[in-house]
C-alpha atoms as a printed R data frame, in Angstrom:
    type eleno elety resid chain resno       x       y      z
1   ATOM     1    CA   MET     A     1  -0.564 -25.599 24.993
2   ATOM     2    CA   THR     A     2  -3.699 -25.289 22.978
3   ATOM     3    CA   LEU     A     3  -4.734 -28.155 21.012
4   ATOM     4    CA   THR     A     4  -6.861 -27.662 17.879
5   ATOM     5    CA   GLY     A     5  -7.679 -31.202 16.464
6   ATOM     6    CA   GLU     A     6  -4.158 -32.717 16.349
7   ATOM     7    CA   LEU     A     7  -2.385 -29.384 16.148
8   ATOM     8    CA   ARG     A     8  -0.700 -27.511 18.942
9   ATOM     9    CA   VAL     A     9  -1.247 -23.752 18.327
10  ATOM    10    CA   LEU     A    10   0.626 -20.815 19.581
11  ATOM    11    CA   VAL     A    11  -0.380 -17.297 19.007
12  ATOM    12    CA   VAL     A    12   2.578 -14.945 18.487
13  ATOM    13    CA   VAL     A    13   2.266 -11.209 19.071
14  ATOM    14    CA   PRO     A    14   5.168  -8.897 18.086
15  ATOM    15    CA   ALA     A    15   4.870  -5.596 19.841
16  ATOM    16    CA   PHE     A    16   6.642  -2.315 19.935
17  ATOM    17    CA   ASN     A    17   5.295   0.383 22.330
18  ATOM    18    CA   GLU     A    18   1.878  -1.125 22.373
19  ATOM    19    CA   ALA     A    19   0.995  -0.877 26.111
20  ATOM    20    CA   GLU     A    20  -2.271   0.857 25.336
21  ATOM    21    CA   SER     A    21  -3.834  -1.690 23.168
22  ATOM    22    CA   LEU     A    22  -2.003  -4.951 24.090
23  ATOM    23    CA   GLY     A    23  -3.850  -5.826 27.174
24  ATOM    24    CA   SER     A    24  -7.372  -6.253 25.534
25  ATOM    25    CA   VAL     A    25  -5.599  -8.088 22.513
26  ATOM    26    CA   VAL     A    26  -3.824 -10.780 24.944
27  ATOM    27    CA   SER     A    27  -6.899 -11.097 27.220
28  ATOM    28    CA   ARG     A    28  -9.217 -11.861 24.211
29  ATOM    29    CA   ILE     A    29  -6.650 -14.419 22.917
30  ATOM    30    CA   ARG     A    30  -6.491 -16.002 26.221
31  ATOM    31    CA   GLU     A    31 -10.398 -16.056 26.517
32  ATOM    32    CA   ILE     A    32 -10.905 -17.870 23.461
33  ATOM    33    CA   GLY     A    33  -8.531 -20.708 24.556
34  ATOM    34    CA   PHE     A    34  -5.286 -20.049 22.928
35  ATOM    35    CA   GLN     A    35  -1.812 -19.796 24.341
36  ATOM    36    CA   VAL     A    36   0.106 -16.483 23.535
37  ATOM    37    CA   VAL     A    37   3.666 -15.328 23.373
38  ATOM    38    CA   VAL     A    38   4.178 -11.564 23.180
39  ATOM    39    CA   VAL     A    39   7.575 -10.597 21.726
40  ATOM    40    CA   ASP     A    40   8.529  -7.177 23.275
41  ATOM    41    CA   ASP     A    41  10.571  -5.748 20.312
42  ATOM    42    CA   GLY     A    42  12.607  -3.250 22.566
43  ATOM    43    CA   SER     A    43   9.750  -1.134 23.781
44  ATOM    44    CA   GLU     A    44  10.293   1.873 25.864
45  ATOM    45    CA   ASP     A    45   6.931   1.718 27.491
46  ATOM    46    CA   GLN     A    46   5.171  -0.851 29.736
47  ATOM    47    CA   THR     A    47   4.384  -3.338 26.955
48  ATOM    48    CA   SER     A    48   6.145  -6.250 28.745
49  ATOM    49    CA   ASP     A    49   4.127  -5.596 32.044
50  ATOM    50    CA   VAL     A    50   0.919  -5.279 30.360
51  ATOM    51    CA   ALA     A    51   1.421  -8.501 28.409
52  ATOM    52    CA   ARG     A    52   2.270 -10.350 31.679
53  ATOM    53    CA   ALA     A    53  -0.683  -8.918 33.601
54  ATOM    54    CA   ALA     A    54  -2.960 -10.139 30.746
55  ATOM    55    CA   GLY     A    55  -1.567 -13.682 30.865
56  ATOM    56    CA   ALA     A    56   1.051 -13.845 28.056
57  ATOM    57    CA   ARG     A    57   4.266 -15.302 28.063
58  ATOM    58    CA   VAL     A    58   6.829 -12.523 27.250
59  ATOM    59    CA   LEU     A    59   9.982 -12.666 25.373
60  ATOM    60    CA   THR     A    60  11.955  -9.462 25.798
61  ATOM    61    CA   LEU     A    61  14.340  -8.166 22.983
62  ATOM    62    CA   PRO     A    62  17.128  -5.728 24.324
63  ATOM    63    CA   ILE     A    63  16.886  -3.654 21.188
64  ATOM    64    CA   ASN     A    64  14.267  -2.950 18.485
65  ATOM    65    CA   LEU     A    65  14.613  -5.624 15.614
66  ATOM    66    CA   GLY     A    66  11.557  -4.807 13.743
67  ATOM    67    CA   VAL     A    67   8.480  -6.963 13.173
68  ATOM    68    CA   GLY     A    68  10.391  -9.529 11.310
69  ATOM    69    CA   GLY     A    69  12.993 -10.233 13.947
70  ATOM    70    CA   ALA     A    70  10.522 -10.320 16.680
71  ATOM    71    CA   LEU     A    71   8.327 -12.861 14.721
72  ATOM    72    CA   GLN     A    72  11.425 -14.955 14.059
73  ATOM    73    CA   CYS     A    73  12.167 -15.040 17.800
74  ATOM    74    CA   GLY     A    74   8.675 -16.243 18.342
75  ATOM    75    CA   PHE     A    75   8.938 -18.908 15.713
76  ATOM    76    CA   ARG     A    76  12.007 -20.353 17.380
77  ATOM    77    CA   TYR     A    77  10.262 -20.306 20.856
78  ATOM    78    CA   ALA     A    78   7.259 -22.191 19.276
79  ATOM    79    CA   ILE     A    79   9.571 -24.975 17.776
80  ATOM    80    CA   GLU     A    80  11.620 -25.287 20.831
81  ATOM    81    CA   ASN     A    81   8.404 -25.802 22.879
82  ATOM    82    CA   GLY     A    82   6.769 -28.262 20.654
83  ATOM    83    CA   TYR     A    83   4.099 -26.158 18.825
84  ATOM    84    CA   GLN     A    84   3.201 -27.298 15.371
85  ATOM    85    CA   VAL     A    85   1.384 -24.004 14.148
86  ATOM    86    CA   VAL     A    86   1.905 -20.376 14.878
87  ATOM    87    CA   VAL     A    87  -0.721 -17.711 14.270
88  ATOM    88    CA   GLN     A    88   0.683 -14.225 13.759
89  ATOM    89    CA   CYS     A    89  -1.572 -11.447 15.341
90  ATOM    90    CA   ASP     A    90  -0.890  -7.758 15.678
91  ATOM    91    CA   ALA     A    91  -0.707  -6.066 18.964
92  ATOM    92    CA   ASP     A    92  -2.523  -2.837 17.826
93  ATOM    93    CA   GLY     A    93  -6.141  -4.375 17.542
94  ATOM    94    CA   GLN     A    94  -6.153  -4.293 13.898
95  ATOM    95    CA   HIS     A    95  -6.527  -8.176 13.938
96  ATOM    96    CA   SER     A    96  -9.386  -9.541 15.862
97  ATOM    97    CA   PRO     A    97  -8.443 -12.541 17.898
98  ATOM    98    CA   ASP     A    98 -12.056 -13.912 17.072
99  ATOM    99    CA   HIS     A    99 -10.744 -15.052 13.829
100 ATOM   100    CA   ILE     A   100  -7.639 -17.033 14.914
101 ATOM   101    CA   SER     A   101  -9.803 -20.175 14.862
102 ATOM   102    CA   SER     A   102 -10.910 -19.376 11.304
103 ATOM   103    CA   LEU     A   103  -7.106 -19.357 10.289
104 ATOM   104    CA   VAL     A   104  -6.443 -22.537 11.984
105 ATOM   105    CA   GLN     A   105  -9.509 -24.239 10.738
106 ATOM   106    CA   ALA     A   106  -8.601 -23.402  7.170
107 ATOM   107    CA   LEU     A   107  -4.921 -24.561  7.743
108 ATOM   108    CA   THR     A   108  -6.521 -28.056  9.014
109 ATOM   109    CA   GLU     A   109  -9.158 -28.501  6.384
110 ATOM   110    CA   SER     A   110  -6.843 -27.430  3.345
111 ATOM   111    CA   GLY     A   111  -3.645 -29.204  4.335
112 ATOM   112    CA   ALA     A   112  -1.858 -25.865  3.449
113 ATOM   113    CA   SER     A   113   1.261 -24.820  5.199
114 ATOM   114    CA   LEU     A   114   0.381 -21.077  5.293
115 ATOM   115    CA   VAL     A   115  -3.117 -19.454  5.589
116 ATOM   116    CA   ILE     A   116  -3.373 -15.788  4.846
117 ATOM   117    CA   GLY     A   117  -6.216 -13.662  6.262
118 ATOM   118    CA   SER     A   118  -7.243 -11.200  3.621
119 ATOM   119    CA   ARG     A   119  -9.278  -8.042  4.357
120 ATOM   120    CA   PHE     A   120 -10.183  -7.832  0.751
121 ATOM   121    CA   ARG     A   121 -12.088 -11.018  0.723
122 ATOM   122    CA   SER     A   122 -14.201  -9.824  3.826
123 ATOM   123    CA   LEU     A   123 -17.519  -7.970  3.575
124 ATOM   124    CA   ASP     A   124 -16.905  -6.802  7.166
125 ATOM   125    CA   ASN     A   125 -13.531  -5.106  6.685
126 ATOM   126    CA   LYS     A   126 -13.139  -1.878  8.244
127 ATOM   127    CA   LEU     A   127  -9.344  -1.319  7.277
128 ATOM   128    CA   MET     A   128  -8.658  -0.108  3.783
129 ATOM   129    CA   PRO     A   129  -5.492   1.153  2.424
130 ATOM   130    CA   SER     A   130  -5.016   4.683  1.176
131 ATOM   131    CA   ALA     A   131  -5.338   5.240 -2.526
132 ATOM   132    CA   VAL     A   132  -1.572   5.887 -2.679
133 ATOM   133    CA   ARG     A   133  -0.800   2.302 -1.332
134 ATOM   134    CA   ARG     A   134  -3.469   0.472 -3.239
135 ATOM   135    CA   ILE     A   135  -1.780   0.396 -6.656
136 ATOM   136    CA   PRO     A   136   1.450  -1.117 -5.289
137 ATOM   137    CA   MET     A   137  -0.432  -3.422 -3.087
138 ATOM   138    CA   ARG     A   138  -2.194  -4.828 -6.250
139 ATOM   139    CA   LEU     A   139   1.137  -5.321 -7.865
140 ATOM   140    CA   MET     A   140   2.326  -7.265 -4.969
141 ATOM   141    CA   ALA     A   141  -0.758  -9.272 -5.002
142 ATOM   142    CA   ALA     A   142  -0.129 -10.138 -8.484
143 ATOM   143    CA   ILE     A   143   3.362 -11.100 -7.971
144 ATOM   144    CA   ALA     A   144   2.455 -13.290 -4.881
145 ATOM   145    CA   SER     A   145  -0.295 -15.029 -6.783
146 ATOM   146    CA   ARG     A   146   2.229 -16.093 -9.430
147 ATOM   147    CA   ALA     A   147   4.698 -17.244 -6.809
148 ATOM   148    CA   THR     A   148   2.065 -19.266 -4.791
149 ATOM   149    CA   GLY     A   149   0.046 -20.618 -7.885
150 ATOM   150    CA   THR     A   150  -3.090 -19.186 -6.255
151 ATOM   151    CA   THR     A   151  -5.043 -16.116 -6.220
152 ATOM   152    CA   ILE     A   152  -3.713 -13.690 -3.406
153 ATOM   153    CA   THR     A   153  -5.481 -10.633 -2.595
154 ATOM   154    CA   ASP     A   154  -3.640  -9.314  0.427
155 ATOM   155    CA   ALA     A   155   0.064 -10.002  0.334
156 ATOM   156    CA   THR     A   156   0.886  -7.705  2.999
157 ATOM   157    CA   SER     A   157  -1.535  -9.231  5.578
158 ATOM   158    CA   GLY     A   158   0.171 -10.056  8.731
159 ATOM   159    CA   PHE     A   159  -2.578 -12.105 10.093
160 ATOM   160    CA   ARG     A   160  -1.678 -15.601  9.120
161 ATOM   161    CA   ALA     A   161  -1.226 -19.162 10.428
162 ATOM   162    CA   ILE     A   162   1.783 -21.163  9.591
163 ATOM   163    CA   ARG     A   163   2.587 -24.851 10.247
164 ATOM   164    CA   ARG     A   164   5.526 -27.003 10.364
165 ATOM   165    CA   PRO     A   165   7.746 -27.756  8.407
166 ATOM   166    CA   LEU     A   166   7.407 -24.293  6.882
167 ATOM   167    CA   LEU     A   167   7.387 -22.745 10.355
168 ATOM   168    CA   ASP     A   168  10.909 -24.519 10.883
169 ATOM   169    CA   GLU     A   169  12.111 -22.766  7.669
170 ATOM   170    CA   PHE     A   170  10.869 -19.457  8.733
171 ATOM   171    CA   ALA     A   171  12.509 -19.935 12.185
172 ATOM   172    CA   GLU     A   172  15.839 -20.193 10.330
173 ATOM   173    CA   HIS     A   173  15.303 -18.129  7.143
174 ATOM   174    CA   PHE     A   174  13.078 -15.075  7.631
175 ATOM   175    CA   PRO     A   175  13.375 -11.757  6.076
176 ATOM   176    CA   VAL     A   176  13.367  -9.096  8.731
177 ATOM   177    CA   HIS     A   177  12.996  -5.669  6.852
178 ATOM   178    CA   TYR     A   178   9.881  -3.938  6.034
179 ATOM   179    CA   LEU     A   179   7.394  -6.187  4.123
180 ATOM   180    CA   GLY     A   180   9.938  -8.889  4.433
181 ATOM   181    CA   ASP     A   181   7.740 -10.709  7.088
182 ATOM   182    CA   THR     A   182   4.586 -10.421  4.755
183 ATOM   183    CA   PHE     A   183   4.951 -10.218  1.224
184 ATOM   184    CA   GLU     A   184   8.594 -11.445  0.621
185 ATOM   185    CA   ALA     A   185   8.017 -14.381  3.182
186 ATOM   186    CA   LEU     A   186   4.792 -15.250  1.159
187 ATOM   187    CA   CYS     A   187   6.672 -15.382 -2.134
188 ATOM   188    CA   SER     A   188   9.503 -17.348 -0.796
189 ATOM   189    CA   ALA     A   189   7.162 -19.940  0.682
190 ATOM   190    CA   GLY     A   190   5.213 -20.297 -2.597
191 ATOM   191    CA   LYS     A   191   8.382 -20.529 -4.750
192 ATOM   192    CA   ALA     A   192   9.712 -23.276 -2.414
193 ATOM   193    CA   GLY     A   193   6.685 -25.397 -3.041
194 ATOM   194    CA   TYR     A   194   4.581 -24.793  0.033
195 ATOM   195    CA   GLU     A   195   0.835 -24.589 -0.297
196 ATOM   196    CA   VAL     A   196  -0.645 -21.326  0.481
197 ATOM   197    CA   VAL     A   197  -4.542 -20.625  1.045
198 ATOM   198    CA   GLU     A   198  -6.299 -17.178  1.579
199 ATOM   199    CA   ILE     A   199  -9.471 -16.660  3.338
200 ATOM   200    CA   GLY     A   200 -11.596 -13.491  4.166
201 ATOM   201    CA   VAL     A   201 -10.754 -11.949  7.478
202 ATOM   202    CA   PRO     A   202 -12.110  -8.481  8.606
203 ATOM   203    CA   MET     A   203  -9.480  -5.932  9.892
204 ATOM   204    CA   ALA     A   204  -9.943  -2.777 11.825
205 ATOM   205    CA   GLU     A   205  -8.288   0.562 12.387
206 ATOM   206    CA   ARG     A   206  -5.520   0.456 15.060
207 ATOM   207    CA   GLN     A   207  -6.807   1.094 18.573
208 ATOM   208    CA   HIS     A   208  -4.221   3.562 19.812
209 ATOM   209    CA   GLY     A   209  -1.093   5.497 18.253
210 ATOM   210    CA   LYS     A   210  -0.230   5.432 14.673
211 ATOM   211    CA   SER     A   211   2.017   3.535 12.201
212 ATOM   212    CA   SER     A   212   5.620   4.423 12.043
213 ATOM   213    CA   ALA     A   213   5.580   4.290  8.256
214 ATOM   214    CA   THR     A   214   4.262   7.378  6.581
215 ATOM   215    CA   SER     A   215   2.362   6.947  3.319
216 ATOM   216    CA   ALA     A   216   5.466   8.293  1.316
217 ATOM   217    CA   ARG     A   217   7.947   6.003  3.142
218 ATOM   218    CA   ALA     A   218   5.787   3.214  2.754
219 ATOM   219    CA   VAL     A   219   5.473   3.466 -0.957
220 ATOM   220    CA   GLY     A   220   9.238   3.753 -1.179
221 ATOM   221    CA   LEU     A   221   9.697   0.676  0.766
222 ATOM   222    CA   ILE     A   222   7.041  -1.056 -0.997
223 ATOM   223    CA   ALA     A   223   8.779  -0.291 -4.312
224 ATOM   224    CA   LYS     A   224  12.132  -1.669 -3.001
225 ATOM   225    CA   SER     A   225  10.537  -4.747 -1.766
226 ATOM   226    CA   ILE     A   226   8.761  -5.343 -4.959
227 ATOM   227    CA   LEU     A   227  12.046  -4.982 -6.905
228 ATOM   228    CA   SER     A   228  14.102  -7.087 -4.593
229 ATOM   229    CA   THR     A   229  11.447  -9.965 -5.042
230 ATOM   230    CA   LEU     A   230  11.449  -9.697 -8.909
231 ATOM   231    CA   LEU     A   231  15.065  -9.774 -8.793
232 ATOM   232    CA   GLY     A   232  15.389 -12.804 -6.587
233 ATOM   233    CA   PHE     A   233  17.107 -10.963 -3.743
234 ATOM   234    CA   GLN     A   234  14.623 -12.106 -1.013
235 ATOM   235    CA   ALA     A   235  15.420 -14.398  1.695
236 ATOM   236    CA   HIS     A   236  15.652 -17.986  0.467
237 ATOM   237    CA   VAL     A   237  13.356 -20.681  1.839
238 ATOM   238    CA   PRO     A   238  14.706 -24.173  0.856
239 ATOM   239    CA   PRO     A   239  12.421 -26.161 -1.551
240 ATOM   240    CA   ARG     A   240  10.037 -28.437  0.349
241 ATOM   241    CA   GLN     A   241  10.924 -31.882  0.767
242 ATOM   242    CA   HIS     A   242   8.136 -34.172 -0.179
243 ATOM   243    CA   SER     A   243   7.867 -37.587  1.645
């Protein structure tokens, strides 16, 4: 169990058929001193074996639930095992484990409940969206900024740190569809009164394979997600209780 100041931190890595890149990601997380749980989201390759060999605790789902479902499983594991903070990290190498400490540090120094790692605030970023995706991403950033009361530039970033009690709420109320785990969860947290902070974090192209969402399909799903959020159909996070 990794201690950072007074916080107990767990890195949760959702993975679906990521055997080629997962080993190096887990190994690096372990090297820099963090405990890691890989949620194998119904993979058909050697994802679980690779994760265990690299030193991760593995939770295996019998079917593919999607990133949101895998993350929710990881959140529940973290709470049940006494962790106070979860850091989400992709299995494909787009998120550098070397910046996990930056997310946790920002969480500690700001007192926020959610810290987002933004590629658009980093001068070293190597992962930029296509022109087709850029316009809806800006719209989502504007919507998320309004919901959270702070400037958000990367509303779809999945590289983030979450602390309790927001972590508890996500373990119970977490959208599992496309963009639900990023954009909609962010907006829900902001509307519920949880403080959100964004910092610059570089990202890179995935090490192996390709995304399952084509640009055309992604744009359609983005539009659906934006509409759901504007109409208030996203998963509900109860208002934060202030002591």
